PLY file of the C-alpha trace (Angstrom):
ply
format ascii 1.0
element vertex 120
property float x
property float y
property float z
element edge 119
property int vertex1
property int vertex2
end_header
-37.24 92.00 -42.03
-38.79 94.17 -39.40
-40.78 96.96 -40.59
-39.51 100.33 -39.68
-41.87 102.92 -38.16
-41.67 106.65 -39.58
-41.54 109.20 -36.86
-43.02 112.43 -37.69
-40.16 115.14 -36.73
-41.79 118.47 -35.30
-40.55 121.53 -37.26
-39.44 124.05 -35.01
-40.60 127.44 -36.08
-37.41 129.66 -36.13
-38.29 133.44 -36.06
-35.71 136.13 -37.23
-34.38 137.54 -34.19
-34.01 141.17 -33.65
-30.80 142.41 -31.37
-29.56 145.78 -31.88
-25.81 146.26 -32.12
-25.41 149.19 -29.95
-26.38 147.60 -26.57
-23.90 148.93 -23.95
-24.21 149.49 -20.11
-26.56 152.00 -18.97
-29.09 151.18 -21.90
-32.78 150.75 -21.19
-33.88 147.40 -22.67
-36.88 145.38 -23.24
-36.03 141.59 -23.36
-38.58 139.44 -25.08
-37.66 135.88 -24.10
-39.70 132.45 -24.32
-40.94 130.62 -21.15
-42.01 126.92 -21.36
-45.09 125.92 -19.01
-45.73 122.27 -19.44
-46.71 122.10 -23.17
-47.49 125.73 -23.57
-44.82 128.44 -24.59
-45.31 132.14 -24.08
-43.25 135.23 -24.60
-42.31 137.31 -21.42
-40.87 140.78 -21.18
-38.18 141.89 -18.81
-37.49 145.62 -19.01
-34.57 146.98 -17.13
-31.11 148.65 -17.26
-28.09 146.73 -18.50
-25.47 146.86 -15.86
-22.91 144.85 -17.29
-21.82 143.05 -20.54
-19.38 140.32 -20.74
-17.90 137.69 -23.31
-17.26 138.17 -26.75
-18.60 137.36 -29.98
-20.85 134.29 -29.70
-20.88 134.04 -26.05
-21.77 137.45 -25.24
-23.99 137.89 -22.10
-25.73 140.86 -20.65
-26.81 141.54 -17.19
-30.30 143.29 -16.98
-31.49 144.82 -13.65
-35.06 146.22 -12.67
-36.79 147.02 -9.53
-39.88 144.96 -9.12
-42.25 146.13 -5.94
-39.04 147.74 -4.21
-36.74 144.75 -4.72
-34.04 144.69 -7.12
-34.09 141.83 -9.61
-31.57 140.78 -11.99
-31.32 138.51 -15.07
-28.29 137.12 -17.29
-29.18 136.60 -20.81
-27.00 134.96 -23.33
-27.40 136.90 -26.65
-27.07 134.11 -28.79
-29.88 132.04 -26.84
-32.83 130.89 -28.88
-35.00 131.76 -25.82
-34.64 135.38 -26.74
-36.97 136.55 -29.53
-36.24 140.14 -29.38
-34.51 142.95 -27.60
-35.97 146.42 -27.96
-33.60 149.46 -27.10
-35.45 152.08 -25.24
-32.99 154.68 -24.32
-29.16 155.15 -23.48
-27.76 156.71 -20.42
-24.98 158.59 -19.91
-22.38 156.55 -17.82
-18.58 156.33 -17.19
-18.24 152.67 -16.16
-18.51 149.40 -17.96
-20.00 147.78 -14.80
-22.54 149.75 -13.20
-22.59 147.44 -9.98
-23.08 150.73 -7.58
-27.10 150.60 -8.82
-27.26 147.86 -6.44
-27.12 149.69 -3.75
-29.33 152.68 -4.90
-32.97 153.07 -4.63
-35.53 155.38 -6.37
-34.40 158.63 -7.51
-30.82 157.82 -6.81
-30.47 154.83 -9.31
-31.80 157.16 -12.10
-29.15 157.54 -14.89
-28.98 160.73 -16.86
-30.43 160.15 -20.42
-28.23 160.62 -23.23
-29.93 161.85 -26.74
-29.55 159.52 -29.54
-30.30 160.40 -33.12
-32.22 157.68 -35.02
0 1
1 2
2 3
3 4
4 5
5 6
6 7
7 8
8 9
9 10
10 11
11 12
12 13
13 14
14 15
15 16
16 17
17 18
18 19
19 20
20 21
21 22
22 23
23 24
24 25
25 26
26 27
27 28
28 29
29 30
30 31
31 32
32 33
33 34
34 35
35 36
36 37
37 38
38 39
39 40
40 41
41 42
42 43
43 44
44 45
45 46
46 47
47 48
48 49
49 50
50 51
51 52
52 53
53 54
54 55
55 56
56 57
57 58
58 59
59 60
60 61
61 62
62 63
63 64
64 65
65 66
66 67
67 68
68 69
69 70
70 71
71 72
72 73
73 74
74 75
75 76
76 77
77 78
78 79
79 80
80 81
81 82
82 83
83 84
84 85
85 86
86 87
87 88
88 89
89 90
90 91
91 92
92 93
93 94
94 95
95 96
96 97
97 98
98 99
99 100
100 101
101 102
102 103
103 104
104 105
105 106
106 107
107 108
108 109
109 110
110 111
111 112
112 113
113 114
114 115
115 116
116 117
117 118
118 119
């Protein structure tokens, strides 16, 4: 009989994720997501405005837009992805649409949304 080699399994450290329920278009968010570079892992923050939400329940995805050095950058985040560690809700804006694609054509002060007061 051949001897079986025991392989040590790495236990993945799973942290409880904090995802607010009241995410909606126009919200300003900070998304903390993991980035793997080689064998190192770090958390990077992407802060911007939610311009769309699509999907339902388990397949819900948000598109977050920010301006970086005068260039618009958008990222799509699946909310149930293990890559996302935390989402912080900074503020809500008063919007009348579900998809805020018109922000793509705006720059600077034009792209600013009216803040909506939220009692916590």
